[in-house]
N, C-alpha and C positions, 0 to 999 in steps of 0.2 A: 112456792114450792109445789111440785107436782103431787097429785093425789096419792099415788103409790109410794112416792118418797116419804110423804107424811106417815103413811101406813108403816113403812119400814122403820121410821123413827119410833113409832108407837111400840112395835114389837121389840125393839132394842131397848126401849125405855122401861118396859115392864119390870117391876121389882127392884128398881135401883134407888128410889127415894125412901128407903127404909131407915129413917134417922129418928132418933129419940126426940120427942117434942116437935115434930114437924108441923107447921101450920098449913092446914088444908087450903085455906084461902091463898096462901103464898104459892103452893104447888099449882093451883089453878092459874095464878098470874104468870108463873114461869112457863108453863105449858102454852099459855096464850102468846107470850112473847116468841116462843119457838115456832109455833104454827104461822105467825104473821111475819117471820123473818126479821124481827127487830130486837132480838136479844142483844144486850150490850155486854161489855167486858165485866162489869161488876156482877151482873146476873150469871154470866158464864162461870165466874169464880165460885159463886154460891152453888151452882149445879155441880161443879167439880168437887166441892167439899161434900155434898150429898153423896156423890158417887164413891168417894173414898171411905165414907163412914157407913154406907148402907149395909144392912144384913137382911136376910130373908124374913119377911113379915107378911103373911097372907092378908091380914086386915088392911094394911097400908096398900098392898098391891091392888086390892079390890077398890080402894079409894082412887088410886091412879087410873084404873080401868074406867071407872065411872066418869071421872073428869075428862079423860081423853075422848070417851064416847060422845060427850057433849060438844067437844071442839072439832072432832074430825070423824069421817066415816071410818069404820073398822073393817079390815079384811086381812086374811092371813097371807103372809109371804111364805113361799116354799123354801126349803133349805138351800137350794142352789142360789136363789135370789139373795138370801141373807148372807151366804158365804161370799158372793161376788161383791156385795155392798161392803162387807167387812174388809175384804182384801183391797178394794179400791181406796177406801178411806185411810186405812192404816199404812198404805204406801205413801200417803201425803207427807212431804218432808216437814211441814210444820208440826204434824202430829208426832213424828219420830223424835223431834227435838224436845218434846215435852211428854215423856212417858208417864203413865199413871198406872200404879200397881193395883189393878182390879180385875175381876173376872172378864173373860173374853166377851161374853154377850153384853156386859156393861161397857167394856172398852170400845166396842163398836159405836155405842151411843155417844161416848165422850168424843170420839173422833169426828162424828157427824157435827156435834156442836162446834168443835174447833174449826172444821171446814166451813161451816156457816159463817163464823166470825171472819175468817180469812177472805171469803168471797162476797160477803154482804147479803147473800141469799143462797138458797139451795138449788140454784139453777143449773148446776153441773152434774146432776144425777138424773138420768133418764131410765125408765123402765118400759119395756114393750112386751105385752102379754106375759108368757111364762119365762121369757129370756131377759137377761139384764145386759144393757149396753151402756157404755159410759164414755164421756168426753173428758179425758184426763188433762188436768192443767198443772203447769209448773209455775212457781213464783221465785223470782230472784230479786234481791236487793243489793245495791252497790254501796259499800261503806264510804263515808266521807273521805275525801282525798284520793279516791280511785275512780276509774272508769272501766267499763266492761263491754266486750263485743260478744254478740250471740248470733248463731246461725239457726234460723227457724226451719221447720220441717219442709217448707216450700222453697228453701234456699234463700229466702229474704234475709238481709243482714240488719241487725239492730245494734246500735251503740247506746249504752246507758251512762248518763252522767252521775257523778258522785251524789249520794243521797237519794237516788231514784229507785223505784220499784216497778217491776213489770210482771204481770200475770199473763201467761200465754199457753195455748194448747200444745200438747205433745205432737199431735197431728191435726191436719186440716181436712176433715172429712165431710163437713156440712156444706151448706150453700154460701157461707161466708167464712172469712178468716178474722176472728175477733180477739183483740188483746186489750189489756187494761193497764194504763200507765199512770203512775204518780211521780212527778218530778220532770225530768227532761230526757228525751231520747231522739236519736236520729234513725230513720227507717229507710232502707234501700229495698224497695218491695219488688219481688218477682211478679211479672204481669200474668194475670189469669182473667180472661174475659168473663167467665161465668162464676167467679168467686171473689167478690169485693173484699178488700182488706180494710178492717175497721179498727180504729184505735179509740177506746173510750177513756176519757179523762173526766171523772165525775159524771155530770150530766151531759157533757159535750162529746160529740162523736166526729172524728175525722175519717172520711171515706175515700178510698182510692181503688183503682184496679191494678196499677203498677206504676210506681214513681219513686222519687226520693224526696224526703221532707223531714223537717225537724219540728218537734213539739216541746214547748215549755209549758208546764202546768204547775204553777206555784201559787199558793194562797188564793187570791181572788182574781188572778189574771191568767189568761191562756194566750199563747203566741204560737202560731203555726207558720212556718216558712217553707217554701217549695224550692228545691234545687233543680228538679226537672219534672216534667209531667204536669198533672193537674189534680187538685184535691178539692173536695167539698167539706164544709164544716157546718154542723147543725147542733142545736140543743133541742132534744126531743124532736118534735115535728117542725120546729122553727129553723129555717135555713139561715145561717149566718153569713155565708158567702162562698164563692168559688175563687180559688187563686191558682196562678200558674207560676212558672219558673221566675225566680227573683222577685217574688211578691210575698208579703206576709200579711197575716190577719191577726189583729189583736182584739181580744174580747175580755171586757171587764165584767166579771160575773155579778158583782154587786149592783151596778147601775145599768147592766145589760147594754152597754155601749160597744159598738163594733167599729174598728178602723182598718182600712185596707191601705197598705203602703208598699212602695217599691223598696227593694233592699238588695244587698249583695249577699245572696244566700250562702255563698261559700264561707263568708265570715262567721255565720251562725253555726256552721258545723266544723269550724277549725278545731274545736275542742276535741273532736274525735282523733285528731292527729297530735294532740298534746299542746295546742296553742289556744290561748283564750283571748279573743278579740272583743273589747268593749267599745262599742260605737255609739257615741253621743248618749251615754247613760247617766242617770243621776248617781250620786254617791251612795244613796240608799239601795238602788238596784245593784250597784257594783258590790256593796257589802254582802248581799245575799249570795251572789255568784262566787265571790272570792272566799267567803266563809265555807261554802260547800266544797270548793276546789281544794282548800288547804285544811279543812276540818278545824276551823276556828270560829269563834263568835266575835262579831264586830259590833260595838256599841258606840253611840254618839253622846258625848257630854253636852253638845249643843245641837238641838234639832235642826237649826238653820243649815248646818253642814250637809244634811241629807239632800238638799235641793241642788247643790252644785253639779253641773254637767261637765263631762270630759270624755275623751276618747283615748284608748290605751290598749296595748297588746303585750302579752308576755308568754313565756314558755313554762310548762309544768315543772321543768327542772330548776327554775329560779325559786329561791326560798322566799318565804313570806316576808322576811325582813327587807330583802331587796325590792320586792314588789311594793310594799307599803312606803318605803323610802322614796321611790320614784313617783308614786301617786300623791304623796303628801307634798312633794315639790310642785307638781302640776296644780294642785288645788289649794295650796297655801294653808295647810293645817298641820298640827302636830299629832303624834300618836304615841301610845305606850303599850307595850306587849307584856302581859303577865300570864304565864302559862298558855292556855289556849284562848285567852280573851284579849282583844285589841280594843283600846279605848281611843276614840278620835276626838280631838278638841281643837279649839281655835288657838292659833299661835299667840303667845303673850307678846305684847309690844316691848321692844327693847327699851331699857331704861337709859335715859340720857345721863351722862356723867356730869356732875356739877362743874361749872367752869371755875377755875381758880383765878 
């Protein structure tokens, strides 16, 4: 978090932790989490409770001042900077969805905490001398069973698959165009020579100037497939590979293994047109994809069934019963649907009728 952003939080924080029987050591701990950008959801809830119960208490405010002075440098923000910070953060859609009935100067601090949780860091607040400038981000999540198309400020097109989340800037004004993806997305990127397009998926970054590619970022595996153009993939300073059209890169985050393969990239983006193509996948991989596609949970009564491989395609208009019926015939298993849970098990052998 930038120095002045920390200072802004300090001045918004003053006077809010006025709660009966507050533990001074705990206040110190929570402020430390805030300064180091590692405050978690549980600590966030605790701070929100403090905000809701706080009343004016000069003695406690003095304690907060002293603790904060130990953790950060102190400097006054002018009213324009404070107002701009307040306006920027309270416009954030995540904050609007969770209103808290407290005073405005405390409300600003609550919004800051919420934004920090949403972004993982306070990196989207910038202050320059006596003027406040900001890079505003939006975040969109796609419900299970749906898909969504977005047009970015640079006219790039993004498709998001069910269960995916994208955080992206309202405008691209810096030296790079940076987005943050969880799940799966297809990107058709407008070419800009001097402004690379970066997609962050956890600690891995996919970088392009202008191209079309698909990213899957689920659990411990990342897959990047290129439709046209060229992309580079890196984890921190470690380059994982460069791929071109009809190639894909698979990266296993746990064992750090990288695989480059030829593929039919068009198959991987067929989902943007409402068709799902499963090409030589395991039943376990298919269960994840189908589960997100239809908003169901698929469980295995026998773990051995997870390993079977098959290829299959179907349209979004087909219902889950039709899809499971066809896949079960291909793989020789039985299934049972109860609510939004599908249980897959081995077929029971037919009983022989006793001969008379």
